[in-house]
C-alpha positions as CSV (number, residue, x, y, z in Angstrom):
1,M,67.9,69.1,147.7
2,V,69.6,68.0,151.1
3,A,71.1,71.2,152.5
4,E,72.3,69.8,156.2
5,R,75.0,67.0,156.7
6,F,74.6,64.9,159.8
7,G,78.2,63.0,159.7
8,G,80.3,62.4,163.1
9,G,81.4,59.8,165.6
10,L,79.9,56.6,166.9
11,E,78.5,58.8,169.8
12,T,75.9,60.9,167.2
13,G,73.8,57.7,166.7
14,P,71.7,55.8,169.4
15,R,73.4,52.4,168.6
16,G,76.6,53.8,168.6
17,R,75.7,55.2,172.2
18,L,74.7,52.7,173.5
19,L,77.7,50.7,172.5
20,C,80.0,53.0,174.3
21,W,78.0,52.4,177.7
22,V,78.2,48.5,176.9
23,V,82.0,48.7,176.1
24,L,82.6,50.9,179.6
25,D,80.4,48.2,181.5
26,R,82.6,45.4,180.0
27,L,85.9,46.8,180.7
28,H,85.5,48.3,183.7
29,A,87.7,46.6,186.6
30,D,85.1,45.4,188.9
31,Q,82.9,43.2,187.3
32,S,80.5,41.9,190.1
33,S,79.7,46.0,190.6
34,S,79.9,48.1,187.7
35,P,78.5,51.2,188.0
36,F,77.5,51.2,184.1
37,W,75.8,48.2,184.7
38,Q,73.5,49.5,187.6
39,A,72.9,52.8,186.0
40,R,71.6,51.0,182.9
41,F,68.5,50.0,185.0
42,D,67.0,53.4,186.0
43,P,68.7,55.4,183.6
44,D,69.0,59.2,184.6
45,P,71.7,61.6,182.3
46,D,72.9,63.5,186.2
47,E,73.2,60.2,187.4
48,M,74.9,58.8,184.1
49,L,77.2,61.8,184.0
50,R,78.3,60.9,187.5
51,V,79.4,57.7,186.6
52,L,81.4,58.2,183.7
53,D,83.2,61.4,185.6
54,S,84.1,59.1,188.6
55,S,83.9,55.6,186.8
56,L,85.6,56.5,183.9
57,P,89.3,55.5,185.0
58,A,88.6,52.2,186.5
59,V,87.9,51.0,183.0
60,N,90.9,49.2,180.6
61,L,90.0,50.8,177.2
62,A,93.3,49.7,176.3
63,A,92.4,46.4,176.2
64,L,90.3,47.6,173.1
65,D,93.9,47.7,171.2
66,D,94.0,43.7,171.9
67,P,93.3,41.8,168.5
68,E,92.1,38.9,170.8
69,N,89.4,41.2,172.1
70,E,87.7,41.4,168.3
71,E,84.9,38.8,170.2
72,L,84.4,40.7,173.2
73,L,83.5,43.8,171.4
74,L,81.3,42.4,168.6
75,E,79.4,40.9,172.2
76,C,78.9,44.5,173.0
77,V,77.7,45.7,169.9
78,A,75.2,42.9,169.9
79,D,74.0,44.1,173.1
80,S,73.3,47.4,171.2
81,V,71.9,45.6,168.4
82,G,69.8,43.6,171.1
83,A,68.0,46.9,172.4
84,A,66.5,48.3,168.9
85,R,63.0,49.0,169.2
86,Y,61.8,51.2,166.5
87,Y,58.0,49.8,166.6
88,Q,57.5,51.3,169.9
89,D,58.5,54.0,172.6
90,P,61.8,54.6,172.5
91,D,64.0,53.0,175.4
92,A,64.4,54.9,178.7
93,L,68.1,54.1,178.1
94,D,68.3,55.5,175.0
95,L,66.4,58.9,176.1
96,A,68.9,59.5,178.3
97,L,72.0,58.2,176.3
98,A,70.8,61.5,173.9
99,D,71.5,63.8,176.2
100,P,74.1,66.3,174.3
101,R,76.1,66.3,177.9
102,I,76.5,62.1,177.9
103,Q,77.1,62.4,174.2
104,A,80.3,65.1,174.2
105,A,81.2,62.7,177.3
106,L,81.1,59.3,175.4
107,A,83.2,60.8,172.2
108,P,86.5,60.4,173.8
109,V,85.4,56.4,173.8
110,A,83.5,56.5,170.8
111,T,87.0,57.4,169.3
112,R,88.8,54.4,170.7
113,I,86.4,52.3,169.8
114,A,86.4,53.0,166.3
115,A,90.5,53.0,166.0
116,A,89.9,49.3,167.3
117,A,87.3,48.3,165.0
118,K,89.7,48.0,162.1
119,W,86.9,46.6,159.8
120,W,83.8,48.3,160.3
121,S,83.7,50.4,157.4
122,D,84.9,48.1,155.3
123,P,83.0,48.1,151.9
124,V,81.2,44.5,150.9
125,D,84.0,41.9,150.6
126,P,82.3,39.9,147.7
127,L,84.7,37.0,148.7
128,K,83.7,36.7,152.1
129,Q,79.3,36.8,151.6
130,V,77.5,34.2,154.0
131,Y,73.7,33.5,154.2
132,V,72.1,32.6,157.0
133,D,69.3,29.7,156.6
134,K,67.7,29.7,160.1
135,R,64.8,26.7,158.6
136,E,63.9,24.7,161.9
137,D,62.9,21.8,159.5
138,G,66.2,20.1,159.1
139,S,66.2,20.2,155.6
140,I,69.8,20.9,153.6
141,R,68.5,22.6,150.6
142,P,71.1,25.1,148.5
143,P,69.3,28.4,148.5
144,V,68.1,29.7,145.5
145,F,68.9,33.2,144.9
146,S,66.0,34.6,142.2
147,G,63.3,36.9,142.0
148,A,64.6,40.0,143.0
149,R,62.7,42.4,140.9
150,V,59.9,40.8,141.7
151,V,60.3,41.1,145.3
152,L,61.4,45.1,144.7
153,E,57.9,45.9,142.7
154,A,56.1,44.1,145.4
155,W,57.9,46.2,148.1
156,R,56.8,49.3,146.1
157,N,53.6,48.3,145.8
158,K,53.4,47.7,150.0
159,T,55.2,50.1,151.3
160,T,53.8,53.4,149.3
161,G,50.3,54.5,149.5
162,P,47.9,55.5,152.2
163,G,48.1,53.4,156.2
164,R,45.1,52.8,157.6
165,R,43.4,54.1,160.7
166,H,41.2,53.7,164.0
167,R,39.2,55.8,165.4
168,G,41.7,58.6,164.3
169,Q,45.0,56.7,165.1
170,W,47.6,55.4,162.6
171,V,47.5,51.5,163.2
172,G,49.5,48.6,162.3
173,G,52.1,48.2,159.3
174,P,55.8,47.2,158.5
175,W,58.4,49.6,160.8
176,W,61.5,48.5,158.5
177,S,63.1,50.3,155.7
178,T,64.7,47.5,154.3
179,P,64.2,46.0,150.4
180,V,62.4,43.5,152.2
181,S,58.6,42.3,151.4
182,F,57.1,39.2,153.2
183,F,54.5,37.6,150.5
184,T,51.1,35.8,151.7
185,V,49.7,33.2,151.5
186,E,48.0,34.3,148.4
187,D,51.1,35.3,146.6
188,A,52.8,32.2,147.7
189,K,50.1,30.5,145.3
190,R,51.0,32.8,142.6
191,Y,54.4,32.3,142.4
192,G,54.8,28.8,144.0
193,E,58.5,27.2,145.2
194,P,61.3,29.1,146.0
195,L,59.7,32.1,145.9
196,P,61.0,35.1,144.6
197,W,63.6,37.3,147.3
198,V,66.4,39.7,148.0
199,A,69.0,38.2,149.4
200,G,70.7,39.9,152.4
201,T,74.3,38.5,153.5
202,T,77.0,39.0,155.6
203,R,81.0,38.6,155.8
204,S,82.3,35.9,157.9
205,R,84.8,36.3,160.8
206,P,87.2,34.2,162.7
207,G,85.2,32.2,164.9
208,L,82.0,33.3,163.4
209,G,80.4,31.6,160.5
210,A,78.7,35.5,159.7
211,V,78.7,38.2,161.4
212,E,74.4,38.4,161.1
213,L,74.6,35.4,163.4
214,L,75.5,37.6,166.6
215,L,74.3,40.9,165.1
216,E,70.5,40.7,164.4
217,E,67.9,43.5,164.7
218,D,64.4,42.1,166.3
219,S,66.0,38.4,166.5
220,F,63.8,35.2,167.2
221,G,66.6,33.2,168.8
222,A,66.7,30.9,166.3
223,P,68.5,27.5,168.1
224,A,71.1,26.8,165.1
225,A,71.4,27.9,161.7
226,L,73.4,26.7,158.5
227,C,75.5,29.2,156.8
228,W,76.1,29.2,153.5
229,P,79.4,30.6,151.2
230,V,77.9,32.7,148.0
231,R,79.6,33.7,145.4
232,V,78.8,36.5,143.1
233,R,78.5,35.7,139.5
234,M,79.5,38.9,138.0
235,P,80.8,42.4,138.4
236,V,78.8,44.3,140.4
237,R,77.8,48.1,141.5
238,A,77.8,48.2,144.9
239,F,76.2,51.5,147.2
240,E,78.3,52.0,150.5
241,I,76.1,53.1,153.7
242,D,78.9,54.0,155.8
243,N,77.5,57.1,157.8
244,P,74.0,59.3,157.8
245,D,75.4,61.3,155.0
246,D,75.3,58.4,152.7
247,W,72.2,56.9,153.8
248,M,70.8,60.7,153.3
249,E,72.4,61.0,149.0
250,L,70.2,57.6,148.8
251,V,67.3,59.6,149.8
252,E,68.2,62.9,147.8
253,R,68.3,60.8,144.9
254,Y,65.6,57.9,144.9
255,G,63.4,59.1,147.8
256,V,59.7,57.8,147.7
257,D,57.6,58.9,150.3
258,V,56.0,56.4,152.7
259,T,54.7,57.4,155.6
260,G,51.3,56.7,155.6
261,K,52.9,53.3,155.8
262,R,55.4,53.8,158.7
263,I,54.5,56.8,160.4
264,A,51.6,54.4,162.7
265,H,55.7,53.2,164.3
266,W,57.8,56.0,163.3
267,S,56.0,58.4,164.9
268,L,56.4,56.2,168.5
269,A,59.9,55.9,167.9
270,T,60.9,59.3,167.5
271,G,58.3,61.5,168.6
272,L,57.8,63.1,165.5
273,D,54.8,63.4,163.3
274,R,56.0,64.3,160.1
275,R,56.3,63.1,156.6
276,W,58.6,60.1,156.3
277,V,61.1,59.0,153.2
278,I,63.2,56.2,152.4
279,P,65.4,54.9,149.2
280,D,62.9,53.2,146.5
281,W,64.8,50.3,146.1
282,L,63.4,49.0,142.9
283,A,64.8,52.8,141.7
284,V,67.7,52.3,143.1
285,A,68.1,48.9,141.5
286,E,68.1,50.1,138.1
287,D,72.2,51.7,138.9
288,Y,73.0,48.9,142.0
289,E,73.1,45.4,141.9
290,V,73.6,45.8,146.1
291,V,73.7,48.3,149.2
292,H,75.8,47.4,151.6
293,L,75.7,49.0,155.5
294,T,78.7,49.0,157.0
295,V,79.0,48.7,161.2
296,N,79.8,51.9,161.4
297,G,77.2,53.0,159.0
298,Y,74.6,51.2,161.4
299,L,76.1,52.4,164.4
300,T,76.2,56.2,163.2
301,T,72.6,55.7,161.2
302,S,69.9,53.2,162.5
303,G,67.3,54.5,164.4
304,R,68.3,58.2,163.9
305,A,65.7,60.5,162.6
306,L,67.4,62.7,159.8
307,A,65.7,65.7,158.6
308,V,65.3,66.0,154.9
309,D,63.4,69.1,154.4
310,T,61.5,71.4,156.9
311,G,58.4,68.9,157.2
312,S,59.7,65.8,156.1
313,S,62.5,63.0,157.9
314,T,64.1,59.8,157.1
315,F,64.7,56.6,159.1
316,L,67.2,53.8,159.0
317,A,65.7,50.8,161.0
318,G,65.2,46.8,160.5
319,W,68.3,46.7,159.1
320,N,71.4,44.4,160.6
321,P,75.6,45.8,160.8
322,D,77.4,44.6,157.8
323,M,74.0,43.8,156.2
324,S,74.8,43.9,152.4
325,Y,71.1,43.5,150.0
326,W,71.3,42.3,146.8
327,L,69.2,44.1,143.8
328,S,69.8,41.7,141.1
329,D,69.7,37.8,140.9
330,V,73.5,38.0,141.1
331,L,74.4,34.9,143.6
332,E,74.8,31.4,143.8
333,A,75.7,29.1,146.4
334,A,79.8,28.4,146.8
335,G,80.0,24.9,148.4
336,S,79.0,23.1,151.6
337,P,77.1,25.2,154.6
338,T,78.3,25.5,158.2
339,L,75.6,24.4,161.1
340,W,76.1,26.8,163.6
341,V,74.8,26.1,167.3
342,S,73.0,28.5,169.5
343,E,74.7,29.7,172.9
344,E,73.1,32.5,173.9
345,H,73.0,31.8,177.5
346,H,76.7,31.2,178.0
347,P,78.2,34.0,179.7
348,E,81.0,34.4,176.8
349,R,79.8,33.4,173.3
350,R,77.0,32.9,171.8
351,W,77.4,30.6,168.7
352,R,79.9,27.8,168.4
353,L,80.5,25.2,165.3
354,A,78.3,22.5,166.0
355,D,80.9,19.9,165.3
356,E,82.5,21.7,168.4
357,S,82.7,21.0,171.9
358,A,81.2,23.3,173.9
359,P,83.2,25.4,175.6
């Protein structure tokens, strides 16, 4: 049984803490010389505490209450998501922000952000789900959502069991805890086209074809993407992850040992050399058709080593905020897609509809 509970505000998770710091930077009165921006380049907890004490009065947190600033707030989340690196040593800024004094100082900021983010804990909305297709071959082929169980069986086989060592050190292997399994050339020959897969979707938002366009861990920076509206063909059972305790419940009910295949990366990312446990998605699929990670769940849980017992921990990595993974074949395309173009280097926005005029 999992005795300890881990709930708390955005400041309790590494992605949530960085979000708070980015918001303070973006809302500081002096955008030409923000002390919050400067502190990111040589992060020192003592100096960052001094910046918080001296510069917080110059931050207009009241701007968060304006619904028109949702895009700005999501841009701040995108900065935090883009800094996730759970396959190597942690970022120096993440380490500095983990100082308990800074965490406590950021708590009021986290509370203001959470109050402004009205939908970040909303459950999966079957009527607003969008699949993001970043294929670059120019084709517009409707996605076919099939073979989820085949993928989960492959995931189970490739995720459990011993890892590989080289000169006594653990090496390589996957680093994510999502129900995704990548197929080899041999797999492709075996299954043919279309390959089986577990679909991931996010909701649409005003001015944004899909949340995943903006909020994506380990992004490859595609220049364009098709956003396909999808429908759910039948009633589904959904498991919602809105905080660390929800993730721990999945681990408690369906946990599987993945130490051999995960320790190489997660021991670097966390500094912990121990047994690692995550949900067995094949078992979860017996009870739920979809698992949804809310934005709040991501910010409070992702990248946070959570103790299962004395010698074991769990780790949520590789997810995107608001991502729903469909563990059964219940989705189908529901209309024509919209084409979105990356504006990554634009100072105010990162994606626009292809038929919109560039701002």
